SESELO-680609 format. One record per residue (C-alpha): residue in three letters; x, y negated, z. Coordinates in pm, 1 decimal. Layout:
REM residues N
<node><residuo>ALA</residuo><xx>X</xx><yy>Y</yy><zz>Z</zz></node>
...
***
This chain:
REM residues 93
<node><residuo>MET</residuo><xx>0.0</xx><yy>0.0</yy><zz>0.0</zz></node>
<node><residuo>THR</residuo><xx>119.3</xx><yy>-352.5</yy><zz>-69.5</zz></node>
<node><residuo>HIS</residuo><xx>151.3</xx><yy>-600.2</yy><zz>216.4</zz></node>
<node><residuo>PHE</residuo><xx>129.9</xx><yy>-927.3</yy><zz>22.2</zz></node>
<node><residuo>LEU</residuo><xx>54.6</xx><yy>-848.4</yy><zz>-341.2</zz></node>
<node><residuo>ARG</residuo><xx>-287.2</xx><yy>-797.0</yy><zz>-496.6</zz></node>
<node><residuo>SER</residuo><xx>-379.9</xx><yy>-434.9</yy><zz>-565.4</zz></node>
<node><residuo>ASP</residuo><xx>-691.0</xx><yy>-217.9</yy><zz>-585.4</zz></node>
<node><residuo>LYS</residuo><xx>-656.9</xx><yy>-156.5</yy><zz>-210.1</zz></node>
<node><residuo>LYS</residuo><xx>-577.7</xx><yy>-522.4</yy><zz>-135.5</zz></node>
<node><residuo>PRO</residuo><xx>-788.8</xx><yy>-735.4</yy><zz>-372.0</zz></node>
<node><residuo>GLU</residuo><xx>-732.9</xx><yy>-1043.1</yy><zz>-153.0</zz></node>
<node><residuo>GLY</residuo><xx>-356.2</xx><yy>-1018.0</yy><zz>-209.3</zz></node>
<node><residuo>HIS</residuo><xx>-144.3</xx><yy>-1268.8</yy><zz>-394.9</zz></node>
<node><residuo>LYS</residuo><xx>7.3</xx><yy>-1277.2</yy><zz>-740.8</zz></node>
<node><residuo>LEU</residuo><xx>384.4</xx><yy>-1232.7</yy><zz>-729.0</zz></node>
<node><residuo>GLU</residuo><xx>454.0</xx><yy>-1560.6</yy><zz>-907.8</zz></node>
<node><residuo>ASP</residuo><xx>236.3</xx><yy>-1751.2</yy><zz>-658.5</zz></node>
<node><residuo>LEU</residuo><xx>426.8</xx><yy>-1609.8</yy><zz>-360.6</zz></node>
<node><residuo>LEU</residuo><xx>761.2</xx><yy>-1682.5</yy><zz>-522.8</zz></node>
<node><residuo>MET</residuo><xx>657.5</xx><yy>-2042.8</yy><zz>-596.5</zz></node>
<node><residuo>GLN</residuo><xx>548.4</xx><yy>-2093.2</yy><zz>-234.5</zz></node>
<node><residuo>LEU</residuo><xx>877.4</xx><yy>-1949.7</yy><zz>-110.6</zz></node>
<node><residuo>ARG</residuo><xx>1072.2</xx><yy>-2173.6</yy><zz>-350.8</zz></node>
<node><residuo>ALA</residuo><xx>885.0</xx><yy>-2478.4</yy><zz>-215.6</zz></node>
<node><residuo>ASP</residuo><xx>977.9</xx><yy>-2377.7</yy><zz>140.7</zz></node>
<node><residuo>ILE</residuo><xx>1345.1</xx><yy>-2345.3</yy><zz>46.6</zz></node>
<node><residuo>LEU</residuo><xx>1334.7</xx><yy>-2685.5</yy><zz>-124.4</zz></node>
<node><residuo>HIS</residuo><xx>1191.5</xx><yy>-2834.4</yy><zz>195.0</zz></node>
<node><residuo>ARG</residuo><xx>1476.5</xx><yy>-2682.9</yy><zz>395.4</zz></node>
<node><residuo>CYS</residuo><xx>1723.8</xx><yy>-2830.0</yy><zz>147.9</zz></node>
<node><residuo>GLU</residuo><xx>1571.9</xx><yy>-3176.2</yy><zz>197.8</zz></node>
<node><residuo>VAL</residuo><xx>1612.3</xx><yy>-3140.2</yy><zz>574.2</zz></node>
<node><residuo>ILE</residuo><xx>1983.8</xx><yy>-3054.4</yy><zz>557.6</zz></node>
<node><residuo>ALA</residuo><xx>2079.6</xx><yy>-3258.6</yy><zz>248.3</zz></node>
<node><residuo>ALA</residuo><xx>2249.4</xx><yy>-3537.9</yy><zz>445.4</zz></node>
<node><residuo>ASP</residuo><xx>2426.9</xx><yy>-3309.9</yy><zz>694.3</zz></node>
<node><residuo>PRO</residuo><xx>2800.8</xx><yy>-3325.2</yy><zz>612.1</zz></node>
<node><residuo>ARG</residuo><xx>2909.2</xx><yy>-3038.8</yy><zz>837.9</zz></node>
<node><residuo>PRO</residuo><xx>3076.2</xx><yy>-2743.9</yy><zz>661.3</zz></node>
<node><residuo>GLU</residuo><xx>2806.3</xx><yy>-2503.9</yy><zz>778.2</zz></node>
<node><residuo>ALA</residuo><xx>2530.5</xx><yy>-2719.7</yy><zz>632.6</zz></node>
<node><residuo>LEU</residuo><xx>2720.5</xx><yy>-2756.0</yy><zz>305.2</zz></node>
<node><residuo>HIS</residuo><xx>2766.5</xx><yy>-2379.8</yy><zz>290.8</zz></node>
<node><residuo>VAL</residuo><xx>2396.1</xx><yy>-2314.3</yy><zz>356.1</zz></node>
<node><residuo>MET</residuo><xx>2299.2</xx><yy>-2577.0</yy><zz>96.4</zz></node>
<node><residuo>SER</residuo><xx>2524.4</xx><yy>-2410.1</yy><zz>-159.3</zz></node>
<node><residuo>ASN</residuo><xx>2365.0</xx><yy>-2073.1</yy><zz>-86.0</zz></node>
<node><residuo>ASN</residuo><xx>2016.2</xx><yy>-2223.2</yy><zz>-108.1</zz></node>
<node><residuo>VAL</residuo><xx>2091.0</xx><yy>-2378.3</yy><zz>-446.7</zz></node>
<node><residuo>LYS</residuo><xx>2201.7</xx><yy>-2038.1</yy><zz>-576.5</zz></node>
<node><residuo>ILE</residuo><xx>1892.2</xx><yy>-1873.1</yy><zz>-428.1</zz></node>
<node><residuo>LEU</residuo><xx>1670.3</xx><yy>-2136.5</yy><zz>-591.5</zz></node>
<node><residuo>GLY</residuo><xx>1820.9</xx><yy>-2054.3</yy><zz>-931.2</zz></node>
<node><residuo>LEU</residuo><xx>1757.5</xx><yy>-1683.9</yy><zz>-879.5</zz></node>
<node><residuo>MET</residuo><xx>1404.4</xx><yy>-1756.1</yy><zz>-756.3</zz></node>
<node><residuo>SER</residuo><xx>1333.6</xx><yy>-1961.1</yy><zz>-1068.2</zz></node>
<node><residuo>ASP</residuo><xx>1448.9</xx><yy>-1666.7</yy><zz>-1279.2</zz></node>
<node><residuo>ALA</residuo><xx>1223.3</xx><yy>-1433.4</yy><zz>-1077.0</zz></node>
<node><residuo>ILE</residuo><xx>925.5</xx><yy>-1668.3</yy><zz>-1118.3</zz></node>
<node><residuo>ASN</residuo><xx>978.5</xx><yy>-1678.8</yy><zz>-1494.1</zz></node>
<node><residuo>LEU</residuo><xx>993.7</xx><yy>-1298.3</yy><zz>-1508.4</zz></node>
<node><residuo>ALA</residuo><xx>675.6</xx><yy>-1264.0</yy><zz>-1299.5</zz></node>
<node><residuo>LEU</residuo><xx>494.2</xx><yy>-1516.4</yy><zz>-1520.6</zz></node>
<node><residuo>ASP</residuo><xx>611.7</xx><yy>-1329.8</yy><zz>-1829.5</zz></node>
<node><residuo>SER</residuo><xx>478.6</xx><yy>-1000.2</yy><zz>-1690.8</zz></node>
<node><residuo>THR</residuo><xx>141.9</xx><yy>-1162.9</yy><zz>-1621.6</zz></node>
<node><residuo>ARG</residuo><xx>129.4</xx><yy>-1299.7</yy><zz>-1978.9</zz></node>
<node><residuo>VAL</residuo><xx>208.8</xx><yy>-954.2</yy><zz>-2121.4</zz></node>
<node><residuo>LEU</residuo><xx>-64.7</xx><yy>-790.2</yy><zz>-1912.7</zz></node>
<node><residuo>ASP</residuo><xx>-316.8</xx><yy>-1065.2</yy><zz>-1991.5</zz></node>
<node><residuo>ARG</residuo><xx>-249.1</xx><yy>-1030.7</yy><zz>-2366.4</zz></node>
<node><residuo>ALA</residuo><xx>-268.0</xx><yy>-653.0</yy><zz>-2362.5</zz></node>
<node><residuo>PHE</residuo><xx>-550.8</xx><yy>-589.9</yy><zz>-2113.8</zz></node>
<node><residuo>GLY</residuo><xx>-723.0</xx><yy>-921.2</yy><zz>-2043.4</zz></node>
<node><residuo>PRO</residuo><xx>-736.7</xx><yy>-1099.0</yy><zz>-1709.2</zz></node>
<node><residuo>SER</residuo><xx>-681.4</xx><yy>-896.4</yy><zz>-1393.6</zz></node>
<node><residuo>GLN</residuo><xx>-993.2</xx><yy>-785.7</yy><zz>-1208.2</zz></node>
<node><residuo>ALA</residuo><xx>-796.6</xx><yy>-688.1</yy><zz>-895.3</zz></node>
<node><residuo>ALA</residuo><xx>-926.3</xx><yy>-988.4</yy><zz>-698.0</zz></node>
<node><residuo>GLN</residuo><xx>-1278.4</xx><yy>-855.1</yy><zz>-752.0</zz></node>
<node><residuo>GLY</residuo><xx>-1177.8</xx><yy>-501.5</yy><zz>-652.9</zz></node>
<node><residuo>GLY</residuo><xx>-1123.1</xx><yy>-382.8</yy><zz>-1011.0</zz></node>
<node><residuo>PRO</residuo><xx>-878.2</xx><yy>-114.2</yy><zz>-1116.3</zz></node>
<node><residuo>PRO</residuo><xx>-512.9</xx><yy>-186.2</yy><zz>-1189.1</zz></node>
<node><residuo>ARG</residuo><xx>-435.3</xx><yy>-277.2</yy><zz>-1549.1</zz></node>
<node><residuo>ILE</residuo><xx>-136.0</xx><yy>-42.7</yy><zz>-1560.5</zz></node>
<node><residuo>GLY</residuo><xx>-18.9</xx><yy>245.4</yy><zz>-1345.5</zz></node>
<node><residuo>LYS</residuo><xx>-226.5</xx><yy>459.2</yy><zz>-1114.6</zz></node>
<node><residuo>SER</residuo><xx>-478.6</xx><yy>356.0</yy><zz>-854.1</zz></node>
<node><residuo>GLU</residuo><xx>-348.9</xx><yy>378.6</yy><zz>-500.0</zz></node>
<node><residuo>ALA</residuo><xx>-454.7</xx><yy>696.1</yy><zz>-320.7</zz></node>
<node><residuo>ALA</residuo><xx>-718.5</xx><yy>657.4</yy><zz>-54.1</zz></node>
***
């Protein structure tokens, strides 16, 4: 069973790209908070965050691409309304 993502067992779940965009916004907020801190530790964390943000942007683009492929091939997802998955197997009860 998924914990965060939408599925046939969790129709109220989130789309992957939506979660990733929320997480990216949180990281950007953290960057704003430490942007003026000149200490080496803050600079190191900022550098790591910038790298993570780049990777997150790549992940968001991949998730959006997957959604476009599924939408083109099978139409809009019905998972939020309790519909079956567009690909793969239904989760076992």
